[in-house]
N, C-alpha and C positions, 0 to 999 in steps of 0.2 A: 555650879557647873554640872550640866548633864547633857547627854547625847543619845540619839537613837538613829537607826538606819532602816532603809527598806530592803537591805541585803542585795541591792542592785547597784544603783549609781547615786542615790540620794542619801545624804547624811546631814543631820541637823544637830547643832550645838545650841544649848540654852544657857544663858547667864543673866545675872541681875545687873542693872545699871540705872542711874538717875537720868531720866530724860531731861534735856535742857529746859530750865525754867520751872521744873516741878519739884516738890519736896518728897514725893513718894517714888519708891523703886518700881521698876517695871521689869518684866521678863522679856529678854530679847532673844530672837531666833536668828541664828546664823546658818544659812544654807551653804554648805561646803562646796557644792557643785558649782554655784555661780558667785560665791563669796558675797552674797547680799546679806545685809544685817538690818533688822528692823524690830521695833518693839512688838511683842505679841499683844494685840489689842483685844481686850475682853471686858465684860462687865463684871462687877463684883469686887470682893476684897482684893487688896494689893498685897504683894509679898513683903515680909519684913526684910530689912536690909541684911540680916544675918541668916536668912533662910537658905537651906540647902535645897537642891532641886533633884528631881528624878524625871526621866522621860522614857516613854515606850512608844513603839510604832504598831499600829493595828492594820495589817496588810489588806484585809477584805475591803475596808473603806478608805484606805490610804490616810487614816487619821493619825495624828500624833497627840499624845496625852502628856501634859506636864503637871507635875505634882510639886507643891510648895507649902510652906507654913505662912500664916498671915501675921498682921501687925497687932492684932488684939492682945489685951492683957493675958487672956487665956488662949494660948495658941491652939489652933486646929490645923489639920492638913486639908488642902483643897486640891482639886484637879481641874484642869482646863483642857477642853477639846480644841485642837487647832482649827477645826472647821466651824464648830458652833460658837466658839469664842465667848463662853461664859464660865465663870468660876463656880464650882460646886463644892460645898463642904463635905468632907468624908466623915460621916457620923461615927461616933465611938472613938475619935482620936483627940478628945479634949485633954488627955494626959500627956500629950507630946511635949518633950523638952524643948525649950527655946533653942534655936540653932541645931536641932537634932539632925544627925546625918540621916540620909535616906538612901535606900537601895530598892530597886524594883526588878523582879525577874518575871518572865512571861512564858506561857505555853499556849500556842495558837492551835485551834482545831479548825482546819480548813473546811471540812465537811459541814460543820454547823455554823461556819462563819462567826466563831466566837473566840474569845481569848480570856485566859485566867491570868490575873496580875497578882503577884505576891509582893506586897509592899512592906518593907521593914523600916522601923524607926526606933529611936530611944525615947522612953517615957521619962517622967519627972523623977523616977526612982533609979534612973540609969539602966533600966532593964530593956532588953531587946524585945520589941513587940512586932507582931505580924498581923496584917489585915489583908483579907482576900477580896479581890474585885473581879467581877465577871463582866466582860465587855460584850455587848451585843448592839448592833447598829452603831449609834454614836454615843451611847450611854455606858456608864460604869455603875454597877450595883455592888455595893460593898457589904461584906458580912464577915463574921468569924474573927473579930478583933481579939487577940489574946497575947499574953506574954509567951515567948518561946521557951518551953520547958528545957532545962538543962543548960541553957546558954548563960554564961557568967555575966555579971554586971559589966557595963561598958565604961571605958574611960571617957570622961566628959568631953574631951576634945578630939576623940577618935574620928576617923573616916570610916565609912561602911560601904562595902561593895558586895555584890552577889552574882553568882552564875548558876545556870541550870545545868546539871550534869546528866548527860544521856537522856534529856527530856523527861527525867523522872523525879529528881530531887534537887533542892536548892542547897548551895554551899555559900556561906557568908564569911566574909573576912573583916575583922575589926580588932582593935586593941582592947583587951579586957582591963578593967580597973585594977591598978596595982602592977600592971605589966608594961613592957616597953616595946613589944613586938606584936605584929599582926598574927592572929591565929584563925584557923578555919573552924567553922561550926556548922 
């Protein structure tokens, strides 16, 4: 489950479901304003049934980007642009844990019509990773994939969420391995 908003009247919720008569999961988009729900149609890999989702809204182009993990043996993260409707692999994410929680925070630069995405996920060693994406036009260019230094290993079944504080830094919440309560990092 993931959601994004245009900070005005439109809100979209994304979830996985099996379309009738098909064996593969699809990402569905629910528009809260008119309560319409339909599969997000795109070409490329399909999400795994246990994939978590992340979604962000890019206001200059009114695009929504949805992030998911695929069904391959070696999981990767992919992003889909709601306008272009094609799935693109995020290079450098081949170490993502199956069913990894995902969190995305953003900072938009209105003057340059660009946005920076900070995407967080759990790797196969249960460590918190971050990859940075730069959105221009309808594309995301990903770089700087790294383990988040100082963040403790994650509990395998934790959720993950993040917020941008004062437009300057990210604060993430998850349950560390060996703990029972969410902590901020």
